[in-house]
N, C-alpha and C positions, 0 to 999 in steps of 0.2 A: 442516336442519329442516324438513320438509314441512308446511305448510298445511293446516288441517282441509278436510274435502272437502265441507262445507256450503256452499251459494252466499253469497258476501258480497253487500252491498248495493249494491254495484257492479254486480256481475252481475246481480242483480233488475232494476236499474234499464236496464241497457243491453237487456235481453231487450226491454223498454218500447219502448226507443229502436227496435231492430231492428223492432218492430211498426210503429210510425210513419214509419220508412223504407219499409218495403214498402208502406204505403199512397201514399207520397209517389210512389213509383216506379210507381204503376199496376198492383202487384200486391197480389191479395187472399189471404189466406191459407186453406188448407183443413185438414181433419182428417185427422191421419196415416194413419188407417183407413178412407179414401176409397175410392172405386173410381177413380179419376184414374190413367192409366196416364203412367208416366215419359217424359220425353222422352230418343229414342235415345242422345244425346250424353251426357246426365247419368247414364244408365243404364250404359253403358258406363264411365265414368269412377268409379263406384261400384265397380262389379266388378274396374277397375283398382285401386282403393285396397284393396279386399278381399285381393286375389291376393298383396297386397305384404307382408300380414300374417302372423305366424307360426300365429296361432291364427283361427279363425274368429270372427265376431261373432254372437253368439247370436241367433237366429232371422232371421239374413240367408241367404236361399238360397245354396247353392253353387255354382250353375250359371245362368247368364243365361237359360239356357232356360225355368228354374222359375218365374221371377215376372217379369213388366214393370211391377208395380203399386210402385216402390221407395218412394213417400209412405206406404205403409203398414210399412215398415221401419222397427224402434225407431231413435231417433235421427236420422230423416232427416225434415226439414222441408220443405214444398213451397209453391208460392204459384202461383194462377192469374193469369197475364198476357193482358191482352187487347190483342189486335193490330189488331183490325178493329171499329171501332165500330159496332154495328147497333140498330135500332128493335126487333126481334123477339128477345122473352126466350128463346124457344128456340133461336134460331140463337146468341144471346149466349152461352147456356149451353155449345152446342156447341163456340163457340169457345174457351171457357175451358177445357172438357176437354182441347182438342187442344193446350193449351200449359201444360201442368202443369210448374213447372221446381222446382229441387231450390233452396232458399235457405238453408238450415241444416244443419249436421251436428253434433250435439250428443251426444257420446260421451265423456262425462268419468268415469272413473274404473271402466271396464270391463275391465280386465287385459288390455289390447291393447298385443302387441308386435311390434317390426317397422321398417320404414322408412316414412318419409313418401313417398307414390308422386307421381310428377310427374304422373300422371293425377287429381289433385285439380285442375289447371289447366283440365281440361273442364268444371267447373261454372262456367260463366260468369256466373250469376245467383247466384254464393252469396255469402252478406253475413254469415254468422256461422259460424264454425269454434271449436268447442270439443272438442280432445281432450286435455285437462288430465287431470293424474293416471294415466296410464299409463304403458308403458313402451317407448315410441318412441326409436330411436336413431338416429345419425347426424347430417348437417347438414340445415337447413332448405333444402328446393330451391327454386332462385331462380323456377320456374315458380309457385310457389304467389303470388309476387307480381305476377302479371298480371292478377288478377282485380279489377279496377277499381272494383268493388261493395262488397268486403270492408268492414265495418264494425267487425266484433268477430274477433278471433283470440286463443285462449286455449288455450298450448300449453305452459303450467307443470306443474312436476311430472312431467318426464318425465326420458331419458338423452341428449336431442339435445345434440350436439356441432359443433364447426368454428365459422368466421365467421358474423356475421350479414350477409345478402345487401345489399348496398346498394340493391336493389329496393326495399325496404319504403318506400323514399322515395314510390314510384308512386301507393301507396293513398290516393289522394285523399279518399276516404270513409270512412278508419278513424278511428274512435273511442274504440277500445280495444285494446292490445297489450300482453299477458303472457306472457313467455317466462322466468317466475321458475323457480328451483329446477332448473336445467338443467346443462350441462356446455360452456358456450361458451367461446371464446377469442378473442383478438383486441381491437380497438377497436368503440366504439359507432360505427356510422357517422354521419358529420354531415350528414346527410339528411333533417332533419325541416323543411325550409322550406316544402314542401308540404303539410304535414298540419294544415290547418286546422281539421279537426276533432276531433284528437286529442285526449281528454279523461283518459284513464288510460294511463300506460305503467309496467310494473312489470318488472322486471329484476333482481329481488335474486337473489343465490346462484347466479350464473353463472360468474364467473371473468373479466369484462372488465378490460381494461386500458386506458390511456393517460387523454386528456383528457375533461373533460365536453363532449359537442356543443355548440357555441352555439346551434346553428340550432334547440335546443328552444325559444329564448326568441321562434321565431315562432308557438309553438302556443299561441294565446292564449284559446284552449277548455279548456286544461290544469288540470285538475283535482287530480290525484293523480301526483305522480312518485317513485317508490320505486326507487332503484339501492342497497339495502341490499348488505354485504358482498360486495361487490368490491373489485378494487385499481386504482381510480380513482386518478389523481392531479392535480397541479397545483392551481389556484385552482378555486374554485366561482363560474365567470366566466359566470352568465346575467343577464341584462337583467330583472331580477325587477319591473319597472315595468308589461312587458306581460303578465304573469302574474297578472293581478288576479283571477282565477277560483281559483287554486290554493289549496288546503285540506288536501292532505298532501305534506310532504317530507321524503322519508326518504334520506338521503346517509351514513347511519352506517356504521362499520367499513370505510372506505376508506383513503386515502392523500391527501387532500386537505390543503394547507398554507395558509398565509396568514391573512387575517383573515377573520371572519363577515362576510359582505356587509351593507352599509347600506341598500342598496335592498331587502333582504328586508322592510322596514317597509312599502313599497308595497303588501303580499301581506294587504289587510285581513282577508279570509277565510280566512286561515290557521288552522289547528286543530290541526294536527301538525307538530312541526319536530322532528326527530331528526338532530343531527351528531355522535352517540357516536363515541370510537374514530377519530378523524382526527389529522391534526398540525396544527390550527389553533391559533393562540394570540391573544393581547392582550387587550384588552377586549371586553365587549357591546356591541356598539352602544347609544348611548342611545336612539334613535329606535326600538329594539324595543319598547320601552315602550306603542307604540302599537297594537301587535297586541293588539287587545282580545278579537279570537275565540280566541286562542290558547288550547287545553286541555292540550296533551301537549307538553314541552319537554324533550327529553333533550341535555344537552351534556356528558355523561361522558369523563373522561381527554383533554381538549384545551388543558390548560394555561391554564386562563383565570383570572382574580381580578377581584375587585369585581364579582359579579354580581347579588346579592340586590335590593340599591337599586335597579338598572335594571328588575327585573323587575315591580316595585311596580305598575306600570301595567297588566299581564297580568291582568285581574280574573277572567279566566275560568279561569285556571291549574286544572286539577286532578290532573296528574302532573308533577312536578319532579323530574329526576335531573341532579347536579352531583357525581356520584361521581368521586375523584381529581382535583379540583383544588383551588385555594386554598390554597397550601404557604404553612405557618408565617403565617396571618393569623388574626385574633381574629375569632370569630362576631360579625357585626355586630349592634348591639343596639339603635343608635336610626336614626330614619329609614325603619325597617321596623315597616309597620302589622300583617303577619301576612298569610297568605292566605286568606281567607273561604271559600274554596270548595276548595282541597288537600285531595286524597283518597291521595296517596300521595307520599311525599318522601325521597328517596333523598340522602343526603350522607356515603355511606361512604368511608372510606380518605382523607379530606380532612385539611388541615393544621390544620382549627380547633382554636384552644384557648379555654378558659375555662369558663363554666358553661352548664348549659341556657337558652338565650334566652328571655326571658319572651315575645316576639312568638308563639313556638309555641302558646302555651295559646290565641291567637284562631284556631288551625287546627281549629274544631272537628268538620269535617267529616272529619279524618284516620283514613283507613282501615288504611294502612301507613307504618310510618316505619323507616329504616333509617339509624344514625349509628352502625354498628359502625366499628372499625379509626381513631377520629380520636382527639383529645386531650382531649376533655372531661372534669372534674373534678365534684366537688361532690355532693349528694345528687340522687337521682331524683325530679325534684318530684311532689307529691303529685297536682296536678291533672291528670295522665296518667289518674287513675280516671274523671274526669269526661268522656272522649271516648266517647262513648256508640258509634260506630260502628268504634273501633279493635280489628284483630285481629289484627296483625302489629307486633311491636314489636323491633327489634333493636339492643340498646345495647352489644353485645360488645366486649372488646378496648378499653377505655377506663379512666379510673380514677375510676368512681363508689364511694362508699363509704357505710356505714349499711346501714340495712335497706331490704329492699323496700317500698314504701309500702302498708299494708294496702288504702288506697283502692283499689289496683289489681286488689283481687279482687271489684271491683264491675264489672268491663267487661262491658258489656251484649253485645257481639259474642260474648264467649267463653262468658258464662252462659245468654244465651238463643239464641245464633244469629242475632242481629239483625246485618243488613247484610252478610252474608258475600256475597251474589250478588245484589244489588239493583241495581246500577247498571253493566251491561256497556256498554262505548259502542256506539254504533251504527255508528260510524267504526272500520274495524279499526286499531289502533295499531303501531306498530313492536313487534319484539320487545325484550322489557324486560328489563335486565341486573338480578341480583340478587346482589351482591357479598356472599359468607358470609366472605372472606378476603382477603389480599393477593394469593394464587397466581390464575393464569388457571384453573386446574381447580378452584377453589373459586369460581368465577361460574356461577350458573344463568341459564338463559334462560327466561321467560314470555312468553306472547302477550299477556296484561292482567295487572294487579296483582291482578285479582279470582280468579287462576289460583294465589296464593300459599298454602301451606297456612298455617293459622292457627296462629302463632306467637310464643313470648315468648323472647328470647334474653339473657341477663344474663351470660354468661361472660366471665371473664378481666377482673375489674374486682377490687374490694375490698371487697364486699359483705359483711355479716357478719351476724349473729342467727340465728333459726331458720327453718327451711322452714315458711311459714305452712299450716297445717293447710286454709285457706279454700280453696286451690289446687283443694281438691274441687268447687268450683263451677263449675270451667271446664269443662264437659259438651263443648265443643266446639273445644277446644283439641288440635293434634296434636303440636307440637314444644314442649316446656319444656328449657331448655338453662341450668343454674345453676353448670356446672362451673367450675373454678379460681378460687373464691373464698374466704371464711373463714366460711362457715355452719357451725354449730354443732348439737349438739341431736340427736335422732333423727329418722330418716326417717317422716314421719306416715303412718299406715295409712290415713287418707283419702283419699292419694293415687289409690289404686285406684277412687275414684269417676270419674276422668278418663276416660271411658269410651271417648273416640275418640283417647287419646293414642296416637302410634306411635314418637316418641322423647323419651326420658327420661334426661336426662345429669346425674348428680350427683357427678360424680369431681372430685378434687383439692380435698378441702374439711375440714372437721374433724369430720365426724358421727361419733356412736357410735351403741351399740346394736346392734340387729340388723336385718335386711331382711325387713320385713313379708311373711308369706307372702300376704296377700291381693292383692300386686302381681301373682301370676300369673291374676287374673282378668282383666287388661287384654288381652283377644283382639286387640286391632289394635297392640299394643304390638312393634315389629320391633326395636328397640333400646334397651338399658338398660346404664347403668354407673354403679358405685359405687365404682370403682376410687380408691385412694389416699385412705382415710378411716381412720376407727378402727373402723370395725364388727366386730362379734363373732358367732358363731353359726354356725347353718347356713344356706346359701344356698337358697333355697325349689327345687324342682325344679319343672320346667314353664316356661312362658313363655322368653323372650329375655334371659335374665341373662348377658348377652355378656361382660362385663367387670367383674371385683370383684380386679383383683390389686392390690398394694399395702394389704390388710388382713390380716396375720398369724393374726388371730383368726377370720376367715371359712375356713370349709370346706364341700365340696360333698356329702362322701362321710359318709353317717350313721353307716356303721359305726364309723368314727373314733371318736365319742363311746362307742357301746358297746364298742368294744374297749379304749378308755381306761378305762372305767369296769371292765369284766370284769379286766384286770391290774389295777388299782389293789386289786379285791376278791382276786384271787387272793394278791396280795401278801401284804395283810392276812390272808387265811385261812393262808397260811404262816406268818407270823409267830407266829399263835397256835397251830397247830399245834406249832410246834417248842418253844412254851413249854410246850405240854400233855406233849409227849412229854418234855420236860425233868422235868417234875413226877410225871408217871406212871412213867417209866423210872429216875427216880432210886433209890426205895426196893430193887427189886431188884438194881440197882446196888451200893448200901451195903452190903449183905446178902452180896452175893457178894463184895466187897472185905472185908469183916470176916472171912466165913469162910475166905476164902483167907490173910487176914493172921496170925489167929491162931497155925494149925500151924507157920506160918514163924517166927514170932518163939518159938515153942516149940523149935522145931528148932534154931533159933539158941542157945537158953539152954543147950539140953544140950550142944550142943558146947562152949559155954563151960564148963560143969560139969566135963565130961571133961578136957577140958585142965588145968583149975582141979587136978582129982584127980591126973591125970599128974605134974603139977609137984610 
């Protein structure tokens, strides 16, 4: 999954770092469209880079004789280096002109294809390189790591392959390295000892194997380490006591095993921690309660137990994902005060038992809650209707019974659109898993919980009663799933007022009556199912009425009713005509019978008389 092309906050901050870096080294930035000529070595390096591409860069000259002013080319950033101190402003300016050097190459998302030319090593003043969101292929050439001034390298979202050259350890000025979303192989070289200025290292979705480089512990300036979705194994063996500036640690979807390191508690600045989908086990270290800055915590599918009580000290938690943990445990009710700032909670597919815990009532800032595929029972608490910001609620595949509380019809986020997009984090969190079922293919990935579609899912429970007509208030609801319950009564015509609904599933209930034709007005509806109920009548034409089997009384062909009526009428008319024919044909038939019968009788009598006389 590719990242969005918009620049991240880290990217913008490092542009400022680049500026200060240039000033510190005696370079003065100049406007790209100025008349300063390129250094001949830089010009040759740029043409070598251009010739290695399958397509030309827009607005770059096709031949070296066409232009020597490379500082005016799109994506090329130059700076003036003063090599001779002078008291004359004119000679000083002349000296600057003769020493314009390329310090930045910024060409993200330009549709570039080809290999990374070794000629880039000729840009010996290069400190900023951004070739992300293109289609470069092949290995990273080791010559690229000969430039000692490189501070920013962003090669993310390309098709680069091969192993990562160990020469990366020579870039002592490096502050950002992003090689995410490529096709690398092999191990991450353990060569980070000399990268004292490294702040951001991102290599998610690239295919690395092997152990986590312990030399990363030497990068005391490190603020973000993102190695999500690789095949790294072994233990998480880093000296976190040296990484006191760390704010983002994303090691999810790897093969790490063992315990969660207790030394993580030293990272007081840590805001995002993702250890999802590893082979970690055991208890969450008690000292993690000291991570007061922690905002995003994802510990899905790592065989943990007894975690919630430990996390009470993390007062700033806004996203908590503990899906597929806690086998055969009771949901703790004592010792938990609730999480006052929690905005997204996912405890799907867990082994929790019992009723809905009362401490959830204190999580007044909740926007999204997922408790699907657990073992909760009892009635759905009415106090959920008091969550002003809640727009995602998934309680599917539990054992809840009774009616849906009418108080839920007052959810302001679904009636007024409140809080749907009001709190996108300034930091980019890891990809967020949203489990719709037990299977992997029923798991969705989102960049942030605010990307979830507004949704209510009560499917596969034991709920009963009628479907509230008050659902019509949910103008901002996208998905409503009430399937596999015991709802009865008719389908309210008022559901047609849910103008943004995309999915409506009412299947496997005890609904009766007809399907309201007004539902065809729902222009965004892409899936509708009323299968396996007791519905009757004509299926409205138009709209996405895609599933209605299991209702013998439903039909989609309006001629069926007409034909049935016509056949019945014909049959009745046939019977009447038969009776009429019997009535009107009876008299002639009787006369004919008499007329024919009397001569016959007379003839017979005559024959009898003759015989009698003969005797």
